[in-house]
PyMOL Python script that loads the backbone (N, CA, C, O; Angstrom):
from pymol import cmd

cmd.read_pdbstr("""\
ATOM      1  N   MET A   1      14.492 -49.090  24.366  1.00  0.00           N
ATOM      2  CA  MET A   1      14.091 -48.897  25.760  1.00  0.00           C
ATOM      3  C   MET A   1      15.497 -47.773  26.141  1.00  0.00           C
ATOM      4  O   MET A   1      15.299 -46.593  26.429  1.00  0.00           O
ATOM      5  N   LYS A   2      16.524 -48.229  26.092  1.00  0.00           N
ATOM      6  CA  LYS A   2      17.589 -46.991  26.346  1.00  0.00           C
ATOM      7  C   LYS A   2      17.243 -46.169  25.791  1.00  0.00           C
ATOM      8  O   LYS A   2      16.762 -45.156  26.298  1.00  0.00           O
ATOM      9  N   ALA A   3      17.403 -46.391  24.476  1.00  0.00           N
ATOM     10  CA  ALA A   3      17.254 -45.025  23.639  1.00  0.00           C
ATOM     11  C   ALA A   3      16.171 -43.917  24.196  1.00  0.00           C
ATOM     12  O   ALA A   3      16.416 -42.715  24.084  1.00  0.00           O
ATOM     13  N   LEU A   4      15.185 -44.306  24.691  1.00  0.00           N
ATOM     14  CA  LEU A   4      13.809 -43.752  24.830  1.00  0.00           C
ATOM     15  C   LEU A   4      13.969 -42.785  25.956  1.00  0.00           C
ATOM     16  O   LEU A   4      13.599 -41.616  26.067  1.00  0.00           O
ATOM     17  N   LYS A   5      14.741 -43.731  26.918  1.00  0.00           N
ATOM     18  CA  LYS A   5      15.189 -43.402  28.501  1.00  0.00           C
ATOM     19  C   LYS A   5      16.228 -42.247  28.157  1.00  0.00           C
ATOM     20  O   LYS A   5      16.226 -41.276  28.913  1.00  0.00           O
ATOM     21  N   SER A   6      17.015 -42.259  27.207  1.00  0.00           N
ATOM     22  CA  SER A   6      17.763 -41.025  27.409  1.00  0.00           C
ATOM     23  C   SER A   6      17.267 -40.131  26.365  1.00  0.00           C
ATOM     24  O   SER A   6      17.554 -38.937  26.450  1.00  0.00           O
ATOM     25  N   PHE A   7      16.725 -40.456  25.620  1.00  0.00           N
ATOM     26  CA  PHE A   7      15.380 -39.035  24.964  1.00  0.00           C
ATOM     27  C   PHE A   7      14.684 -38.415  25.506  1.00  0.00           C
ATOM     28  O   PHE A   7      14.490 -37.295  25.032  1.00  0.00           O
ATOM     29  N   PHE A   8      14.021 -38.759  26.635  1.00  0.00           N
ATOM     30  CA  PHE A   8      13.354 -38.740  27.891  1.00  0.00           C
ATOM     31  C   PHE A   8      14.360 -37.527  28.716  1.00  0.00           C
ATOM     32  O   PHE A   8      13.846 -36.420  28.877  1.00  0.00           O
ATOM     33  N   PHE A   9      15.574 -37.724  29.151  1.00  0.00           N
ATOM     34  CA  PHE A   9      16.567 -37.008  30.047  1.00  0.00           C
ATOM     35  C   PHE A   9      17.076 -35.947  29.186  1.00  0.00           C
ATOM     36  O   PHE A   9      17.370 -34.894  29.753  1.00  0.00           O
ATOM     37  N   ILE A  10      17.252 -36.032  27.797  1.00  0.00           N
ATOM     38  CA  ILE A  10      17.685 -34.907  26.738  1.00  0.00           C
ATOM     39  C   ILE A  10      16.261 -33.468  26.872  1.00  0.00           C
ATOM     40  O   ILE A  10      16.477 -32.263  26.747  1.00  0.00           O
ATOM     41  N   VAL A  11      14.888 -34.134  27.152  1.00  0.00           N
ATOM     42  CA  VAL A  11      14.039 -33.120  26.882  1.00  0.00           C
ATOM     43  C   VAL A  11      13.632 -32.839  27.994  1.00  0.00           C
ATOM     44  O   VAL A  11      12.995 -31.805  28.196  1.00  0.00           O
ATOM     45  N   LEU A  12      13.934 -33.745  28.978  1.00  0.00           N
ATOM     46  CA  LEU A  12      13.878 -32.665  30.855  1.00  0.00           C
ATOM     47  C   LEU A  12      14.733 -31.640  30.741  1.00  0.00           C
ATOM     48  O   LEU A  12      14.435 -30.451  30.857  1.00  0.00           O
ATOM     49  N   PHE A  13      16.002 -32.172  30.469  1.00  0.00           N
ATOM     50  CA  PHE A  13      17.349 -31.806  30.815  1.00  0.00           C
ATOM     51  C   PHE A  13      16.811 -30.139  29.641  1.00  0.00           C
ATOM     52  O   PHE A  13      17.086 -28.977  29.940  1.00  0.00           O
ATOM     53  N   SER A  14      16.160 -30.516  28.578  1.00  0.00           N
ATOM     54  CA  SER A  14      16.448 -28.697  27.620  1.00  0.00           C
ATOM     55  C   SER A  14      14.861 -28.326  28.232  1.00  0.00           C
ATOM     56  O   SER A  14      14.241 -27.898  27.258  1.00  0.00           O
ATOM     57  N   PHE A  15      14.422 -28.323  28.824  1.00  0.00           N
ATOM     58  CA  PHE A  15      13.332 -28.007  29.369  1.00  0.00           C
ATOM     59  C   PHE A  15      13.429 -27.207  30.561  1.00  0.00           C
ATOM     60  O   PHE A  15      12.842 -26.141  30.741  1.00  0.00           O
ATOM     61  N   SER A  16      14.492 -27.999  31.661  1.00  0.00           N
ATOM     62  CA  SER A  16      15.247 -27.167  32.478  1.00  0.00           C
ATOM     63  C   SER A  16      15.728 -25.984  32.626  1.00  0.00           C
ATOM     64  O   SER A  16      15.410 -25.096  33.417  1.00  0.00           O
ATOM     65  N   SER A  17      16.839 -26.039  31.485  1.00  0.00           N
ATOM     66  CA  SER A  17      17.771 -25.038  31.492  1.00  0.00           C
ATOM     67  C   SER A  17      16.761 -23.573  30.818  1.00  0.00           C
ATOM     68  O   SER A  17      17.144 -22.405  30.890  1.00  0.00           O
ATOM     69  N   LEU A  18      15.151 -24.130  30.053  1.00  0.00           N
ATOM     70  CA  LEU A  18      14.552 -22.775  29.685  1.00  0.00           C
ATOM     71  C   LEU A  18      13.688 -22.105  30.753  1.00  0.00           C
ATOM     72  O   LEU A  18      13.326 -20.929  30.775  1.00  0.00           O
ATOM     73  N   LEU A  19      13.393 -23.199  31.749  1.00  0.00           N
ATOM     74  CA  LEU A  19      12.595 -22.703  32.952  1.00  0.00           C
ATOM     75  C   LEU A  19      13.879 -22.003  33.887  1.00  0.00           C
ATOM     76  O   LEU A  19      13.446 -21.189  34.703  1.00  0.00           O
ATOM     77  N   TYR A  20      15.132 -22.153  33.903  1.00  0.00           N
ATOM     78  CA  TYR A  20      15.798 -21.484  34.650  1.00  0.00           C
ATOM     79  C   TYR A  20      16.590 -19.841  33.983  1.00  0.00           C
ATOM     80  O   TYR A  20      17.175 -18.949  34.598  1.00  0.00           O
ATOM     81  N   ALA A  21      16.278 -19.990  32.537  1.00  0.00           N
ATOM     82  CA  ALA A  21      16.378 -18.792  31.974  1.00  0.00           C
ATOM     83  C   ALA A  21      15.367 -17.651  32.181  1.00  0.00           C
ATOM     84  O   ALA A  21      15.425 -16.648  31.469  1.00  0.00           O
ATOM     85  N   ALA A  22      14.467 -17.786  33.120  1.00  0.00           N
ATOM     86  CA  ALA A  22      13.231 -16.965  32.785  1.00  0.00           C
ATOM     87  C   ALA A  22      13.977 -15.365  33.366  1.00  0.00           C
ATOM     88  O   ALA A  22      14.989 -15.312  34.063  1.00  0.00           O
ATOM     89  N   GLN A  23      13.413 -14.506  33.015  1.00  0.00           N
ATOM     90  CA  GLN A  23      13.674 -13.129  33.108  1.00  0.00           C
ATOM     91  C   GLN A  23      12.896 -12.749  34.565  1.00  0.00           C
ATOM     92  O   GLN A  23      11.949 -13.243  35.177  1.00  0.00           O
ATOM     93  N   VAL A  24      13.712 -11.723  34.765  1.00  0.00           N
ATOM     94  CA  VAL A  24      13.241 -10.828  36.509  1.00  0.00           C
ATOM     95  C   VAL A  24      12.855  -9.456  36.060  1.00  0.00           C
ATOM     96  O   VAL A  24      13.572  -8.507  35.738  1.00  0.00           O
ATOM     97  N   ASN A  25      11.519  -9.576  36.115  1.00  0.00           N
ATOM     98  CA  ASN A  25      11.096  -7.894  35.711  1.00  0.00           C
ATOM     99  C   ASN A  25      11.560  -6.809  36.761  1.00  0.00           C
ATOM    100  O   ASN A  25      11.093  -7.107  37.861  1.00  0.00           O
ATOM    101  N   ILE A  26      12.305  -5.672  36.805  1.00  0.00           N
ATOM    102  CA  ILE A  26      13.008  -5.460  37.882  1.00  0.00           C
ATOM    103  C   ILE A  26      11.934  -4.311  38.219  1.00  0.00           C
ATOM    104  O   ILE A  26      12.179  -3.688  39.252  1.00  0.00           O
ATOM    105  N   ASN A  27      10.782  -3.935  37.506  1.00  0.00           N
ATOM    106  CA  ASN A  27      10.024  -3.012  37.974  1.00  0.00           C
ATOM    107  C   ASN A  27       8.658  -3.583  38.857  1.00  0.00           C
ATOM    108  O   ASN A  27       7.714  -2.962  39.345  1.00  0.00           O
ATOM    109  N   THR A  28       8.963  -4.940  38.837  1.00  0.00           N
ATOM    110  CA  THR A  28       7.776  -5.500  39.860  1.00  0.00           C
ATOM    111  C   THR A  28       8.505  -6.464  40.938  1.00  0.00           C
ATOM    112  O   THR A  28       7.990  -6.467  42.055  1.00  0.00           O
ATOM    113  N   ALA A  29       9.567  -7.228  40.751  1.00  0.00           N
ATOM    114  CA  ALA A  29      10.144  -8.104  41.719  1.00  0.00           C
ATOM    115  C   ALA A  29      10.678  -7.490  43.142  1.00  0.00           C
ATOM    116  O   ALA A  29      11.235  -6.401  43.282  1.00  0.00           O
ATOM    117  N   ASP A  30      10.417  -8.321  44.029  1.00  0.00           N
ATOM    118  CA  ASP A  30      10.759  -7.945  45.458  1.00  0.00           C
ATOM    119  C   ASP A  30      12.165  -8.303  45.284  1.00  0.00           C
ATOM    120  O   ASP A  30      12.720  -8.818  44.313  1.00  0.00           O
ATOM    121  N   ALA A  31      12.785  -7.810  46.779  1.00  0.00           N
ATOM    122  CA  ALA A  31      14.153  -8.234  47.085  1.00  0.00           C
ATOM    123  C   ALA A  31      14.426  -9.055  47.148  1.00  0.00           C
ATOM    124  O   ALA A  31      15.608  -9.213  46.844  1.00  0.00           O
ATOM    125  N   GLU A  32      13.499 -10.534  47.658  1.00  0.00           N
ATOM    126  CA  GLU A  32      14.060 -11.504  47.700  1.00  0.00           C
ATOM    127  C   GLU A  32      14.261 -12.379  46.300  1.00  0.00           C
ATOM    128  O   GLU A  32      15.086 -13.267  46.086  1.00  0.00           O
ATOM    129  N   THR A  33      13.223 -11.831  45.401  1.00  0.00           N
ATOM    130  CA  THR A  33      13.638 -12.329  43.988  1.00  0.00           C
ATOM    131  C   THR A  33      15.040 -12.160  43.356  1.00  0.00           C
ATOM    132  O   THR A  33      15.768 -12.991  42.813  1.00  0.00           O
ATOM    133  N   LEU A  34      15.220 -10.682  43.613  1.00  0.00           N
ATOM    134  CA  LEU A  34      16.003  -9.893  42.685  1.00  0.00           C
ATOM    135  C   LEU A  34      17.429 -10.590  43.233  1.00  0.00           C
ATOM    136  O   LEU A  34      18.348 -10.825  42.447  1.00  0.00           O
ATOM    137  N   SER A  35      17.497 -10.831  44.362  1.00  0.00           N
ATOM    138  CA  SER A  35      18.792 -11.395  45.217  1.00  0.00           C
ATOM    139  C   SER A  35      18.720 -12.864  45.216  1.00  0.00           C
ATOM    140  O   SER A  35      19.301 -13.342  46.190  1.00  0.00           O
ATOM    141  N   SER A  36      18.302 -13.545  44.596  1.00  0.00           N
ATOM    142  CA  SER A  36      18.098 -15.015  44.349  1.00  0.00           C
ATOM    143  C   SER A  36      18.112 -15.409  43.176  1.00  0.00           C
ATOM    144  O   SER A  36      18.345 -16.617  43.121  1.00  0.00           O
ATOM    145  N   GLU A  37      17.883 -14.661  41.651  1.00  0.00           N
ATOM    146  CA  GLU A  37      17.897 -14.651  40.738  1.00  0.00           C
ATOM    147  C   GLU A  37      19.075 -13.740  40.103  1.00  0.00           C
ATOM    148  O   GLU A  37      19.603 -14.226  39.103  1.00  0.00           O
ATOM    149  N   LEU A  38      19.361 -13.003  40.362  1.00  0.00           N
ATOM    150  CA  LEU A  38      20.550 -12.226  39.603  1.00  0.00           C
ATOM    151  C   LEU A  38      21.668 -12.202  40.624  1.00  0.00           C
ATOM    152  O   LEU A  38      21.623 -12.108  41.851  1.00  0.00           O
ATOM    153  N   THR A  39      23.005 -12.345  39.515  1.00  0.00           N
ATOM    154  CA  THR A  39      24.338 -12.766  39.906  1.00  0.00           C
ATOM    155  C   THR A  39      24.969 -11.006  40.290  1.00  0.00           C
ATOM    156  O   THR A  39      24.932 -10.036  39.533  1.00  0.00           O
ATOM    157  N   GLY A  40      25.622 -11.085  41.990  1.00  0.00           N
ATOM    158  CA  GLY A  40      26.092 -10.365  42.278  1.00  0.00           C
ATOM    159  C   GLY A  40      25.074  -9.224  42.901  1.00  0.00           C
ATOM    160  O   GLY A  40      25.361  -8.051  43.140  1.00  0.00           O
ATOM    161  N   ILE A  41      24.293  -9.632  43.022  1.00  0.00           N
ATOM    162  CA  ILE A  41      23.094  -8.694  43.730  1.00  0.00           C
ATOM    163  C   ILE A  41      22.327  -9.464  45.244  1.00  0.00           C
ATOM    164  O   ILE A  41      21.240 -10.041  45.261  1.00  0.00           O
ATOM    165  N   GLY A  42      23.241  -9.262  46.400  1.00  0.00           N
ATOM    166  CA  GLY A  42      22.563  -9.625  47.267  1.00  0.00           C
ATOM    167  C   GLY A  42      21.593  -8.752  48.011  1.00  0.00           C
ATOM    168  O   GLY A  42      21.250  -7.669  47.536  1.00  0.00           O
ATOM    169  N   GLN A  43      21.068  -9.257  49.346  1.00  0.00           N
ATOM    170  CA  GLN A  43      20.125  -8.632  49.863  1.00  0.00           C
ATOM    171  C   GLN A  43      19.995  -7.305  50.257  1.00  0.00           C
ATOM    172  O   GLN A  43      18.893  -6.757  50.228  1.00  0.00           O
ATOM    173  N   SER A  44      20.989  -6.735  50.619  1.00  0.00           N
ATOM    174  CA  SER A  44      21.085  -5.208  50.832  1.00  0.00           C
ATOM    175  C   SER A  44      20.990  -4.661  49.333  1.00  0.00           C
ATOM    176  O   SER A  44      19.915  -4.163  48.998  1.00  0.00           O
ATOM    177  N   LYS A  45      22.029  -4.716  48.414  1.00  0.00           N
ATOM    178  CA  LYS A  45      21.735  -4.420  47.048  1.00  0.00           C
ATOM    179  C   LYS A  45      20.318  -4.495  46.181  1.00  0.00           C
ATOM    180  O   LYS A  45      20.198  -3.635  45.307  1.00  0.00           O
ATOM    181  N   ALA A  46      19.019  -5.640  46.382  1.00  0.00           N
ATOM    182  CA  ALA A  46      18.025  -5.939  46.031  1.00  0.00           C
ATOM    183  C   ALA A  46      16.927  -4.965  46.600  1.00  0.00           C
ATOM    184  O   ALA A  46      16.027  -4.335  46.045  1.00  0.00           O
ATOM    185  N   GLU A  47      17.464  -5.107  48.336  1.00  0.00           N
ATOM    186  CA  GLU A  47      16.587  -3.944  49.000  1.00  0.00           C
ATOM    187  C   GLU A  47      16.476  -2.305  48.457  1.00  0.00           C
ATOM    188  O   GLU A  47      15.501  -1.558  48.385  1.00  0.00           O
ATOM    189  N   ALA A  48      18.184  -2.060  48.051  1.00  0.00           N
ATOM    190  CA  ALA A  48      18.135  -1.039  47.521  1.00  0.00           C
ATOM    191  C   ALA A  48      17.399  -0.672  46.223  1.00  0.00           C
ATOM    192  O   ALA A  48      16.681   0.315  46.063  1.00  0.00           O
ATOM    193  N   ILE A  49      17.691  -1.616  45.330  1.00  0.00           N
ATOM    194  CA  ILE A  49      16.676  -1.817  44.180  1.00  0.00           C
ATOM    195  C   ILE A  49      15.356  -1.124  44.206  1.00  0.00           C
ATOM    196  O   ILE A  49      14.816  -0.302  43.465  1.00  0.00           O
ATOM    197  N   VAL A  50      14.972  -1.817  45.465  1.00  0.00           N
ATOM    198  CA  VAL A  50      13.150  -1.628  45.422  1.00  0.00           C
ATOM    199  C   VAL A  50      13.106  -0.671  45.711  1.00  0.00           C
ATOM    200  O   VAL A  50      12.535   0.161  45.008  1.00  0.00           O
ATOM    201  N   ALA A  51      13.765  -0.310  47.030  1.00  0.00           N
ATOM    202  CA  ALA A  51      13.659   1.297  47.553  1.00  0.00           C
ATOM    203  C   ALA A  51      13.920   2.525  46.606  1.00  0.00           C
ATOM    204  O   ALA A  51      13.320   3.591  46.742  1.00  0.00           O
ATOM    205  N   TYR A  52      14.790   2.309  45.713  1.00  0.00           N
ATOM    206  CA  TYR A  52      14.959   3.433  44.566  1.00  0.00           C
ATOM    207  C   TYR A  52      13.993   3.249  43.812  1.00  0.00           C
ATOM    208  O   TYR A  52      13.469   4.318  43.499  1.00  0.00           O
ATOM    209  N   ARG A  53      13.402   2.156  43.270  1.00  0.00           N
ATOM    210  CA  ARG A  53      12.004   2.199  42.642  1.00  0.00           C
ATOM    211  C   ARG A  53      10.755   2.973  43.096  1.00  0.00           C
ATOM    212  O   ARG A  53      10.028   3.781  42.518  1.00  0.00           O
ATOM    213  N   GLU A  54      10.761   2.422  44.386  1.00  0.00           N
ATOM    214  CA  GLU A  54       9.580   2.908  45.082  1.00  0.00           C
ATOM    215  C   GLU A  54       9.710   4.522  45.125  1.00  0.00           C
ATOM    216  O   GLU A  54       8.843   5.243  44.632  1.00  0.00           O
ATOM    217  N   GLN A  55      10.724   4.959  45.679  1.00  0.00           N
ATOM    218  CA  GLN A  55      11.073   6.295  45.629  1.00  0.00           C
ATOM    219  C   GLN A  55      10.667   7.345  44.419  1.00  0.00           C
ATOM    220  O   GLN A  55       9.912   8.316  44.381  1.00  0.00           O
ATOM    221  N   HIS A  56      11.554   6.674  43.411  1.00  0.00           N
ATOM    222  CA  HIS A  56      11.720   7.261  41.670  1.00  0.00           C
ATOM    223  C   HIS A  56      10.386   6.835  40.795  1.00  0.00           C
ATOM    224  O   HIS A  56       9.872   7.605  39.984  1.00  0.00           O
ATOM    225  N   GLY A  57       9.992   5.771  41.012  1.00  0.00           N
ATOM    226  CA  GLY A  57       8.606   5.129  39.995  1.00  0.00           C
ATOM    227  C   GLY A  57       9.711   4.383  39.033  1.00  0.00           C
ATOM    228  O   GLY A  57      10.924   4.569  39.122  1.00  0.00           O
ATOM    229  N   PRO A  58       9.027   3.452  38.041  1.00  0.00           N
ATOM    230  CA  PRO A  58       9.360   2.423  37.562  1.00  0.00           C
ATOM    231  C   PRO A  58      10.612   2.987  36.868  1.00  0.00           C
ATOM    232  O   PRO A  58      10.803   4.140  36.482  1.00  0.00           O
ATOM    233  N   TYR A  59      11.493   1.822  36.789  1.00  0.00           N
ATOM    234  CA  TYR A  59      12.788   2.264  35.625  1.00  0.00           C
ATOM    235  C   TYR A  59      12.672   1.960  34.191  1.00  0.00           C
ATOM    236  O   TYR A  59      12.218   0.963  33.630  1.00  0.00           O
ATOM    237  N   ARG A  60      13.163   2.994  33.744  1.00  0.00           N
ATOM    238  CA  ARG A  60      12.815   2.933  32.096  1.00  0.00           C
ATOM    239  C   ARG A  60      13.669   2.432  31.617  1.00  0.00           C
ATOM    240  O   ARG A  60      13.309   2.122  30.481  1.00  0.00           O
ATOM    241  N   GLN A  61      15.229   1.964  31.891  1.00  0.00           N
ATOM    242  CA  GLN A  61      15.633   1.281  31.211  1.00  0.00           C
ATOM    243  C   GLN A  61      16.771   0.319  32.176  1.00  0.00           C
ATOM    244  O   GLN A  61      17.243   0.533  33.293  1.00  0.00           O
ATOM    245  N   ILE A  62      16.884  -0.347  31.609  1.00  0.00           N
ATOM    246  CA  ILE A  62      17.994  -1.428  32.599  1.00  0.00           C
ATOM    247  C   ILE A  62      19.265  -0.629  33.430  1.00  0.00           C
ATOM    248  O   ILE A  62      19.744  -0.733  34.559  1.00  0.00           O
ATOM    249  N   GLU A  63      19.581   0.357  32.051  1.00  0.00           N
ATOM    250  CA  GLU A  63      20.745   1.022  32.828  1.00  0.00           C
ATOM    251  C   GLU A  63      20.619   2.243  33.746  1.00  0.00           C
ATOM    252  O   GLU A  63      21.546   2.984  34.074  1.00  0.00           O
ATOM    253  N   ASP A  64      19.251   2.349  34.134  1.00  0.00           N
ATOM    254  CA  ASP A  64      19.388   3.002  35.543  1.00  0.00           C
ATOM    255  C   ASP A  64      19.679   2.599  36.457  1.00  0.00           C
ATOM    256  O   ASP A  64      20.121   3.349  37.327  1.00  0.00           O
ATOM    257  N   LEU A  65      19.546   1.070  36.693  1.00  0.00           N
ATOM    258  CA  LEU A  65      19.980   0.675  37.863  1.00  0.00           C
ATOM    259  C   LEU A  65      21.304   1.106  38.149  1.00  0.00           C
ATOM    260  O   LEU A  65      21.752   0.468  39.101  1.00  0.00           O
ATOM    261  N   THR A  66      22.173   2.017  37.654  1.00  0.00           N
ATOM    262  CA  THR A  66      23.276   2.144  37.859  1.00  0.00           C
ATOM    263  C   THR A  66      23.034   3.583  39.017  1.00  0.00           C
ATOM    264  O   THR A  66      23.955   4.175  39.580  1.00  0.00           O
ATOM    265  N   ASN A  67      22.006   3.802  39.109  1.00  0.00           N
ATOM    266  CA  ASN A  67      21.293   5.181  40.313  1.00  0.00           C
ATOM    267  C   ASN A  67      21.385   4.426  41.033  1.00  0.00           C
ATOM    268  O   ASN A  67      21.903   5.133  41.896  1.00  0.00           O
ATOM    269  N   VAL A  68      21.293   3.042  41.687  1.00  0.00           N
ATOM    270  CA  VAL A  68      21.574   2.794  42.867  1.00  0.00           C
ATOM    271  C   VAL A  68      22.761   2.739  43.445  1.00  0.00           C
ATOM    272  O   VAL A  68      23.695   2.816  42.646  1.00  0.00           O
ATOM    273  N   LYS A  69      23.076   2.621  44.683  1.00  0.00           N
ATOM    274  CA  LYS A  69      24.695   2.774  45.087  1.00  0.00           C
ATOM    275  C   LYS A  69      24.841   1.472  45.167  1.00  0.00           C
ATOM    276  O   LYS A  69      23.987   0.726  45.644  1.00  0.00           O
ATOM    277  N   GLY A  70      26.104   1.052  44.634  1.00  0.00           N
ATOM    278  CA  GLY A  70      26.569  -0.406  44.638  1.00  0.00           C
ATOM    279  C   GLY A  70      26.547  -1.411  43.139  1.00  0.00           C
ATOM    280  O   GLY A  70      27.149  -2.408  42.740  1.00  0.00           O
ATOM    281  N   ILE A  71      25.390  -0.411  42.572  1.00  0.00           N
ATOM    282  CA  ILE A  71      25.120  -1.404  41.082  1.00  0.00           C
ATOM    283  C   ILE A  71      26.112  -0.601  40.106  1.00  0.00           C
ATOM    284  O   ILE A  71      26.219   0.616  39.953  1.00  0.00           O
ATOM    285  N   GLY A  72      26.731  -1.544  39.559  1.00  0.00           N
ATOM    286  CA  GLY A  72      27.758  -0.817  38.228  1.00  0.00           C
ATOM    287  C   GLY A  72      27.261  -1.378  36.909  1.00  0.00           C
ATOM    288  O   GLY A  72      26.516  -2.356  36.972  1.00  0.00           O
ATOM    289  N   MET A  73      27.522  -0.972  35.938  1.00  0.00           N
ATOM    290  CA  MET A  73      27.524  -1.299  34.830  1.00  0.00           C
ATOM    291  C   MET A  73      28.438  -3.012  34.975  1.00  0.00           C
ATOM    292  O   MET A  73      27.912  -3.938  34.358  1.00  0.00           O
ATOM    293  N   ALA A  74      29.250  -3.200  35.475  1.00  0.00           N
ATOM    294  CA  ALA A  74      29.850  -4.608  35.453  1.00  0.00           C
ATOM    295  C   ALA A  74      28.220  -5.735  35.630  1.00  0.00           C
ATOM    296  O   ALA A  74      27.729  -6.590  34.893  1.00  0.00           O
ATOM    297  N   THR A  75      27.848  -5.205  36.875  1.00  0.00           N
ATOM    298  CA  THR A  75      26.700  -6.143  37.284  1.00  0.00           C
ATOM    299  C   THR A  75      25.622  -5.858  36.763  1.00  0.00           C
ATOM    300  O   THR A  75      24.773  -6.605  37.251  1.00  0.00           O
ATOM    301  N   ILE A  76      25.132  -5.104  35.948  1.00  0.00           N
ATOM    302  CA  ILE A  76      24.171  -4.824  34.465  1.00  0.00           C
ATOM    303  C   ILE A  76      24.603  -5.938  33.864  1.00  0.00           C
ATOM    304  O   ILE A  76      24.134  -7.048  34.114  1.00  0.00           O
ATOM    305  N   ASP A  77      25.319  -5.767  33.217  1.00  0.00           N
ATOM    306  CA  ASP A  77      26.208  -6.643  31.908  1.00  0.00           C
ATOM    307  C   ASP A  77      25.976  -7.923  32.235  1.00  0.00           C
ATOM    308  O   ASP A  77      25.161  -8.580  31.588  1.00  0.00           O
ATOM    309  N   LYS A  78      26.718  -8.497  33.371  1.00  0.00           N
ATOM    310  CA  LYS A  78      26.430  -9.869  34.096  1.00  0.00           C
ATOM    311  C   LYS A  78      25.148 -10.682  34.287  1.00  0.00           C
ATOM    312  O   LYS A  78      25.087 -11.888  34.530  1.00  0.00           O
ATOM    313  N   ASN A  79      23.794  -9.532  34.087  1.00  0.00           N
ATOM    314  CA  ASN A  79      22.162 -10.227  34.615  1.00  0.00           C
ATOM    315  C   ASN A  79      21.523  -9.895  33.369  1.00  0.00           C
ATOM    316  O   ASN A  79      20.432 -10.398  33.100  1.00  0.00           O
ATOM    317  N   LYS A  80      22.330  -8.772  32.258  1.00  0.00           N
ATOM    318  CA  LYS A  80      21.368  -8.386  31.278  1.00  0.00           C
ATOM    319  C   LYS A  80      20.201  -9.172  30.491  1.00  0.00           C
ATOM    320  O   LYS A  80      19.077  -8.852  30.105  1.00  0.00           O
ATOM    321  N   SER A  81      20.927 -10.267  30.431  1.00  0.00           N
ATOM    322  CA  SER A  81      20.134 -11.367  29.534  1.00  0.00           C
ATOM    323  C   SER A  81      19.064 -12.390  30.571  1.00  0.00           C
ATOM    324  O   SER A  81      18.435 -13.413  30.302  1.00  0.00           O
ATOM    325  N   ARG A  82      19.213 -11.488  32.007  1.00  0.00           N
ATOM    326  CA  ARG A  82      17.970 -12.145  33.227  1.00  0.00           C
ATOM    327  C   ARG A  82      16.971 -11.362  33.482  1.00  0.00           C
ATOM    328  O   ARG A  82      15.892 -11.740  33.937  1.00  0.00           O
ATOM    329  N   MET A  83      17.391  -9.777  33.095  1.00  0.00           N
ATOM    330  CA  MET A  83      16.642  -8.639  33.660  1.00  0.00           C
ATOM    331  C   MET A  83      15.731  -8.220  32.212  1.00  0.00           C
ATOM    332  O   MET A  83      16.285  -8.078  31.123  1.00  0.00           O
ATOM    333  N   LYS A  84      14.405  -8.074  32.403  1.00  0.00           N
ATOM    334  CA  LYS A  84      13.294  -7.148  31.554  1.00  0.00           C
ATOM    335  C   LYS A  84      12.941  -6.317  32.443  1.00  0.00           C
ATOM    336  O   LYS A  84      13.091  -6.479  33.654  1.00  0.00           O
ATOM    337  N   LEU A  85      12.360  -5.201  31.807  1.00  0.00           N
ATOM    338  CA  LEU A  85      11.155  -3.869  32.063  1.00  0.00           C
ATOM    339  C   LEU A  85       9.713  -4.470  31.313  1.00  0.00           C
ATOM    340  O   LEU A  85       9.601  -5.063  30.240  1.00  0.00           O
ATOM    341  N   GLU A  86       8.848  -4.143  32.140  1.00  0.00           N
ATOM    342  CA  GLU A  86       7.536  -4.098  31.971  1.00  0.00           C
ATOM    343  C   GLU A  86       6.778  -3.100  32.328  1.00  0.00           C
ATOM    344  O   GLU A  86       5.563  -3.146  32.131  1.00  0.00           O
TER     345      GLU A  86
END
""", "prot")
cmd.dss("prot")
cmd.show_as("cartoon", "prot")
cmd.util.cbc("prot")
cmd.orient("prot")
């Protein structure tokens, strides 16, 4: 029984890490989602990302985020695995 409980917790934690690793679509996410899911992106930077997207159209590549004031390659590199484009 103890082994079964251990197995259950291992499986549970494995799936929870997969859920945590969900990617954020930077072409559809709202500012709240961007700020809560991406490292180093606060509410004001998230709002700037959305405003740039609304003014210039969808991002074609993740590196286009450097066109947003306050977003550099260091921020992109920290979050690249968490971002996607669709």
